[in-house]
C-alpha positions in Angstrom: -4.6 38.0 -26.0 -5.3 41.7 -27.0 -1.7 42.9 -27.8 -0.1 39.4 -28.7 -1.1 38.0 -32.2 0.6 34.6 -31.0 -1.2 34.3 -27.6 -4.4 35.6 -29.6 -4.3 32.8 -31.9 -3.4 29.6 -29.9 -5.7 30.5 -27.6 -8.3 30.8 -29.8 -7.5 27.6 -31.1 -7.6 26.0 -27.6 -11.1 27.1 -26.9 -12.2 24.8 -29.8 -10.0 22.1 -28.9 -11.2 18.5 -29.6 -11.4 16.4 -26.0 -12.4 13.3 -25.2 -12.1 11.3 -21.9 -11.1 8.0 -20.5 -12.1 6.0 -17.5 -9.4 4.3 -15.5 -10.1 2.9 -12.6 -11.2 5.5 -10.1 -9.5 8.4 -12.5 -10.6 10.0 -15.2 -8.2 10.9 -17.9 -9.1 13.8 -20.3 -7.1 14.1 -23.6 -7.0 17.2 -25.5 -5.7 17.2 -28.9 -3.3 20.6 -29.1 -1.1 20.4 -32.2 0.8 23.4 -30.6 2.4 21.5 -28.0 4.2 19.6 -30.7 7.3 22.3 -30.1 7.5 20.9 -26.1 6.6 17.0 -26.6 9.3 17.1 -29.5 11.9 19.3 -27.7 15.6 18.1 -28.1 16.9 18.0 -24.2 20.2 16.7 -24.8 23.3 18.7 -23.5 24.4 19.4 -26.6 21.4 20.7 -28.4 20.1 22.9 -25.5 24.1 24.5 -25.2 23.2 25.4 -29.1 20.0 27.0 -28.7 19.0 30.1 -27.0 16.7 29.8 -23.7 13.5 31.3 -24.2 12.6 31.9 -20.7 15.6 34.4 -20.6 14.2 38.3 -21.0 16.6 39.0 -23.6 15.6 36.3 -25.6 11.6 36.4 -25.4 9.4 38.5 -27.8 9.0 42.2 -27.0 5.0 41.7 -26.4 5.6 38.5 -24.1 5.0 41.1 -20.9 5.9 40.0 -17.3 4.7 40.6 -14.1 7.4 40.6 -11.4 6.6 38.0 -8.3 9.0 38.4 -5.3 12.4 38.8 -5.8 13.4 36.2 -8.4 10.7 35.1 -10.6 8.6 36.5 -13.4 5.1 35.9 -14.3 3.9 35.7 -18.1 1.3 34.2 -20.2 2.4 30.9 -21.9 1.6 31.5 -25.5 1.5 27.7 -25.8 -1.4 26.9 -23.7 -3.1 23.3 -22.5 -5.3 25.4 -20.0 -7.8 28.4 -20.7 -5.6 30.2 -18.1 -2.1 29.1 -18.4 0.8 30.7 -16.8 4.8 30.4 -17.1 6.7 31.1 -13.9 10.3 31.6 -14.6 13.3 32.8 -12.2 14.8 35.7 -13.5 18.6 34.3 -13.6 19.4 31.6 -16.0 19.5 28.5 -13.4 19.2 24.9 -13.8 15.5 23.6 -12.9 15.3 21.9 -9.3 12.3 21.4 -6.8 14.3 21.4 -3.2 14.8 25.3 -3.3 11.4 25.9 -4.7 8.7 23.9 -2.6 8.4 27.1 -0.5 8.1 28.7 -4.0 5.2 26.9 -4.9 3.7 27.0 -1.8 3.5 30.7 -1.6 2.2 31.4 -5.3 -0.4 29.1 -5.0 -1.8 30.8 -2.3 -1.2 33.9 -4.0 -2.9 32.5 -7.3 -5.8 30.6 -5.5 -8.0 30.1 -8.7 -4.9 28.0 -10.4 -2.8 24.6 -9.7 0.8 25.1 -9.5 2.7 22.6 -11.0 6.7 21.5 -11.6 8.4 19.1 -14.4 11.8 17.4 -13.3 14.9 18.0 -15.9 14.1 14.6 -17.0 10.1 14.7 -16.4 8.4 16.9 -18.7 10.8 20.1 -18.7 11.1 22.0 -22.1 13.6 24.6 -20.5 15.2 21.9 -18.0 18.7 24.7 -17.9 16.4 27.4 -16.5 14.3 27.1 -13.2 10.4 28.0 -13.5 6.8 26.9 -12.5 3.9 26.7 -14.7 0.4 27.4 -13.7 -3.3 26.3 -14.8 -6.4 27.1 -14.1 -8.5 25.0 -11.4 -10.9 22.6 -13.1 -9.4 21.6 -16.3 -7.2 19.0 -14.7 -8.5 15.9 -13.2 -6.6 14.8 -10.1 -7.0 17.7 -7.9 -10.9 17.3 -7.7 -9.9 13.1 -7.3 -7.7 13.5 -4.4 -10.5 14.4 -2.2 -12.2 10.9 -2.5 -8.5 9.0 -3.0 -8.1 6.2 -0.4 -4.7 7.3 1.0 -2.1 5.3 3.6 -1.0 7.9 5.7 3.1 7.6 6.4 3.2 10.9 8.6 1.2 13.1 10.5 1.0 16.0 13.4 -1.3 18.9 13.9 -0.1 21.0 11.0 -1.1 18.2 8.5 0.1 14.7 7.1 2.0 13.2 4.3 0.1 10.0 3.0 0.9 7.6 -0.4 -1.8 7.1 -2.6 -2.0 4.1 -5.2 -5.9 3.5 -6.3 -5.9 6.1 -9.4 -3.8 4.1 -11.8 -0.2 5.8 -10.6 1.6 5.8 -7.7 1.7 9.6 -5.7 2.3 10.8 -2.8 0.1 13.8 -1.0 0.7 16.1 1.2 -2.0 18.5 3.4 -0.7 20.9 5.3 -2.2 24.2 7.3 1.6 25.6 7.4 4.2 25.9 4.6 6.8 24.8 7.2 4.8 21.4 7.9 4.8 20.7 3.6 8.6 21.8 2.8 9.5 19.6 5.6 7.5 16.8 4.6 8.1 17.1 0.6 11.9 17.7 1.9 11.8 14.5 3.3 10.6 12.5 0.5 13.4 14.0 -2.1 16.1 13.2 0.3 14.8 9.3 0.3 13.7 9.4 -3.4 16.6 7.9 -5.9 18.5 10.0 -7.3 19.7 8.8 -11.3 23.3 8.3 -11.6 24.8 11.8 -12.9 21.5 13.5 -11.9 21.1 15.9 -9.2 17.7 15.4 -7.7 15.1 12.6 -7.9 12.6 12.2 -11.0 9.8 14.2 -9.9 6.6 15.9 -11.1 4.7 18.0 -8.5 1.5 19.5 -8.1 0.5 22.1 -5.5 -2.6 24.4 -5.1 -4.6 26.4 -2.0 -7.8 25.4 -0.5 -9.6 28.7 0.7 -12.6 26.9 2.2 -10.3 24.4 4.9 -7.3 27.1 4.1 -5.1 23.8 3.6 -2.0 23.4 0.9 -2.2 20.2 -1.1 0.9 19.1 -2.4 1.3 16.2 -5.0 4.5 14.7 -5.8 4.8 11.6 -8.6 8.2 9.8 -8.2 9.3 8.6 -12.1 11.5 6.4 -13.2 11.6 7.1 -17.0 11.5 10.8 -18.7 9.9 9.3 -22.4 8.3 5.7 -22.7 9.5 3.3 -25.5 7.5 3.9 -27.8 8.4 8.3 -28.4 8.5 9.3 -31.5 6.7 9.9 -34.7 5.3 7.8 -37.0 3.4 4.2 -37.2 3.5 2.8 -34.3 4.8 5.6 -31.7 3.4 8.1 -29.5 4.4 11.7 -29.7 4.1 11.9 -25.8 6.5 13.2 -23.4 4.5 13.3 -20.3 5.0 15.8 -17.4 3.4 17.4 -14.2 -0.4 17.9 -16.6 -0.5 14.6 -17.9 0.3 13.3 -14.3 -2.8 15.2 -13.1 -4.8 13.6 -16.0 -4.8 16.2 -18.7 -2.9 14.8 -21.5 -1.9 17.4 -24.2 -1.7 15.3 -27.2 -0.3 17.2 -30.4 -0.7 14.3 -33.2 -4.0 13.4 -34.1 -3.5 9.9 -34.9 -2.4 9.8 -31.1 -5.6 11.3 -30.1 -8.0 8.9 -31.7 -5.7 5.8 -30.5 -5.2 6.5 -27.1 -7.5 3.7 -25.0 -7.9 3.4 -21.3 -5.0 0.3 -21.4 -2.9 2.4 -23.2 -2.5 5.4 -20.6 -2.0 2.7 -18.2 0.5 1.3 -19.8 2.4 4.4 -20.4 2.1 5.3 -16.2 3.0 2.1 -15.6 5.9 2.3 -17.5 7.0 6.2 -16.5 6.2 5.9 -12.7 7.7 3.8 -10.0 5.8 1.3 -9.1 4.6 0.1 -5.5 7.0 -2.4 -5.5 10.0 0.3 -6.4 8.6 2.5 -3.5 8.0 0.4 -0.7 11.7 0.9 0.6 10.9 4.6 0.4 7.3 4.2 2.1 9.2 2.0 5.6 11.9 4.7 5.1 9.7 7.4 5.8 8.0 5.9 8.1 10.8 4.6 10.4 12.7 7.8 10.4 9.8 10.7 10.6 10.0 10.6 14.2 13.3 11.6 14.1 12.3 14.9 12.8 9.2 15.5 15.2 7.3 17.5 16.2 6.5 19.5 13.4 
């Protein structure tokens, strides 16, 4: 913010952004009026549009003032110049490779432990990622997204557990999700990869439609990994103008923090609207029942942890 005028202006604007809260059953939804998120919400993500534009995560296409910290063998950590959080990072692969979760679960876990004051999050290529052609994660400061704290009190239906942790299903917070809590990276990866194997992959795609959040709890020394199974990218009401909503929900919205670029949408959203959007975009309990049954039936083949 000292050296980069664009970032300084956008973080200053975020500090005075309008917010309001909605109650969705047991879950709180925080709405944030954030006009700078328009470029993400309105991004054209079809193959033709992606091929025409320069990738903004590739180093050669980035502003000179967008410095990076190298992390591990293949990541760079940078300030996100269009923030949702007071501290918002983009963690991009050094190479231009497609967005994919299956090979990044371990990276999410290690980043969460290395950045214990942040929630690490993943947007699938058709679930909120504005750069689906370049593998990346993001990180937002803890305490601004409601769901991580709500997970401490959510009713969890266990699917499998062991000495190193468990995976469970939660459907009491207005949207369906799977939660993994483990003390070892090995257990977290095995639970997550088994779940990804069971979730349906849309025709023509290479992975299930999912968003994911991950954080490290320093007190109990556990990883928390939450995976939201999706069935739709953008709602039917997506768009600009009267009667439309310029919303392209990703992991942060799934976590209960909705960055809304249009003032009319910020003013109009209600708990009922948010519930309807979650119902439209997320897989329902009925759709997930075969996944839940399949996990429980076949997990014993992978035991012990």
